[in-house]
ZASEMI-995147 format. One record per residue (C-alpha): residue number from 1; residue in three letters; x, y negated, z negated. Coordinates in Angstrom, 1 decimal. Each point is the difference from the previous one (the first is absolute). Example, Ala and Ser with C-alpha at 12.3 -4.5 7.8 and 13.67 -1.06 7.14 Angstrom:
<atoms>
doba,vexmi,u,v,w
1,ALA,12.3,4.5,-7.8
2,SER,1.4,-3.4,0.7
</atoms>
This chain:
<atoms>
doba,vexmi,u,v,w
1,UNK,168.4,-168.2,-216.6
2,UNK,2.4,1.8,-2.3
3,UNK,-0.2,-0.4,-3.7
4,UNK,3.2,-2.1,-0.3
5,UNK,-0.3,-2.1,3.1
6,UNK,0.9,-3.7,-0.4
7,UNK,-1.7,-1.1,3.2
8,UNK,-3.8,0.3,0.5
9,UNK,-1.6,0.9,3.3
10,UNK,-0.8,-3.6,0.9
11,UNK,3.6,-1.1,-0.4
12,UNK,1.1,3.0,2.1
13,UNK,-2.3,-1.1,2.8
14,UNK,1.3,-3.5,-0.2
15,UNK,3.6,1.1,0.1
16,UNK,-0.7,2.3,3.0
17,UNK,-1.9,-2.8,1.8
18,UNK,3.0,-2.4,-0.6
19,UNK,2.2,2.5,1.8
20,UNK,-2.5,0.7,2.8
21,UNK,-0.5,-3.7,0.6
22,UNK,3.8,-0.6,0.2
23,UNK,0.0,-2.4,-3.0
24,UNK,2.4,2.2,-2.0
25,UNK,2.0,3.1,0.4
26,UNK,-0.2,3.3,-1.9
27,UNK,3.5,-0.9,-1.5
28,UNK,-1.2,-3.4,-1.1
29,UNK,-3.0,1.3,-1.8
30,UNK,2.0,2.9,-1.5
31,UNK,2.7,-2.3,-1.3
32,UNK,-2.4,-2.7,-1.2
33,UNK,-2.3,2.4,-2.0
34,UNK,2.6,2.7,-0.9
35,UNK,-1.8,2.7,1.9
36,UNK,1.7,2.7,2.0
37,UNK,0.1,-0.7,3.7
38,UNK,-1.4,3.5,0.8
39,UNK,-3.0,-0.8,-2.2
40,UNK,-0.7,-3.3,1.8
41,UNK,0.5,1.7,3.3
42,UNK,-2.6,2.6,-1.0
43,UNK,-2.4,-2.7,-0.8
44,UNK,0.6,-1.6,3.4
45,UNK,-0.5,3.3,1.8
46,UNK,-3.3,0.6,-1.9
47,UNK,-1.2,-3.5,0.8
48,UNK,1.0,0.5,3.6
49,UNK,-2.1,3.2,0.2
50,UNK,-3.0,-1.8,-1.7
51,UNK,0.1,-2.8,2.5
52,UNK,0.7,2.3,3.0
53,UNK,3.3,-1.8,0.8
54,UNK,2.3,2.3,1.9
55,UNK,3.4,0.7,-1.5
56,UNK,2.7,-2.0,1.9
57,UNK,3.0,1.8,1.5
58,UNK,3.0,0.4,-2.2
59,UNK,2.0,-3.1,-0.4
60,UNK,-2.8,-2.4,1.0
61,UNK,-3.1,-1.2,-1.6
62,UNK,-2.7,-2.6,-0.1
63,UNK,2.4,-2.3,-1.8
64,UNK,2.6,0.0,2.7
65,UNK,-1.6,-2.7,2.2
66,UNK,-0.6,-2.1,-3.1
67,UNK,3.6,0.3,-1.0
68,UNK,1.1,-1.0,3.5
69,UNK,-2.2,-3.0,-0.1
70,UNK,1.4,-1.1,-3.4
71,UNK,3.5,0.4,1.4
72,UNK,-0.9,-2.1,3.0
73,UNK,-1.6,-2.7,-2.1
74,UNK,3.0,-0.1,-2.2
75,UNK,2.3,-0.3,3.0
76,UNK,-2.1,-2.8,1.5
77,UNK,-0.1,-1.9,-3.3
78,UNK,3.8,0.4,-0.3
79,UNK,0.5,-1.3,3.6
80,UNK,-2.3,-3.0,-0.7
81,UNK,1.9,-0.8,-3.1
82,UNK,3.3,0.3,1.8
83,UNK,-1.2,-2.3,2.8
84,UNK,-1.2,-2.5,-2.6
85,UNK,3.5,0.1,-1.7
86,UNK,1.7,-0.4,3.4
87,UNK,-2.1,-3.0,0.8
88,UNK,0.9,-1.6,-3.3
89,UNK,3.6,0.7,0.5
90,UNK,0.0,-1.4,3.6
91,UNK,-1.6,-3.2,-1.4
92,UNK,2.7,-0.2,-2.7
93,UNK,2.7,0.5,2.6
94,UNK,-1.4,-2.8,2.1
95,UNK,0.0,-2.3,-3.1
96,UNK,3.6,0.9,-0.7
97,UNK,1.1,-0.6,3.6
98,UNK,-1.7,-3.5,-0.1
99,UNK,1.8,-0.7,-3.3
100,UNK,3.4,1.0,1.5
101,UNK,-0.6,-2.4,2.9
102,UNK,-0.9,-2.8,-2.4
103,UNK,3.1,0.7,-2.1
104,UNK,2.2,0.1,3.1
105,UNK,-1.3,-3.4,1.0
106,UNK,0.6,-1.3,-3.5
107,UNK,3.6,1.4,0.0
108,UNK,0.7,-1.6,3.3
109,UNK,-1.2,-3.3,-1.3
110,UNK,2.1,0.3,-3.1
111,UNK,3.1,0.8,2.1
112,UNK,-0.6,-3.2,1.9
113,UNK,-0.3,-2.0,-3.2
114,UNK,3.1,1.7,-1.5
115,UNK,2.0,-0.8,3.2
116,UNK,-0.9,-3.7,-0.4
117,UNK,1.3,-0.1,-3.6
118,UNK,3.1,2.0,0.9
119,UNK,0.9,-2.0,3.1
120,UNK,-0.7,-3.7,-0.7
121,UNK,0.9,-1.1,3.5
122,UNK,-3.1,1.9,1.2
123,UNK,-2.1,-2.1,-2.3
124,UNK,1.0,-3.2,1.8
125,UNK,-0.7,1.5,3.4
126,UNK,-3.4,1.3,-1.2
127,UNK,-0.9,-3.4,-1.7
128,UNK,0.8,-1.8,3.2
129,UNK,-2.5,2.1,2.0
</atoms>
């Protein structure tokens, strides 16, 4: 450990393990703790060597499957929420359609009543029935 290091060896190991387990990325640890990415990457490489974990090919890593799973889980959650909203909206549409039918019947009834008042001769015919 250098004389001016802000991070002790236990923390370095913890940070490297977070990256190796796929819980965080080098960038996240670097940004969160204000440490250069290269430094964090060196810690990860040393920890990998200690544990005997092979270095992944460039562009991939042990966090790749975890990230994919997180994306899939987010997509499934979003789809479930969308389906729930769609079901709520379909129920609301059904309610509104029933209301339109009731209002149409009420309007028809009111038209009949209005016709009776506007055309008195119909009132006599209807009273006789």
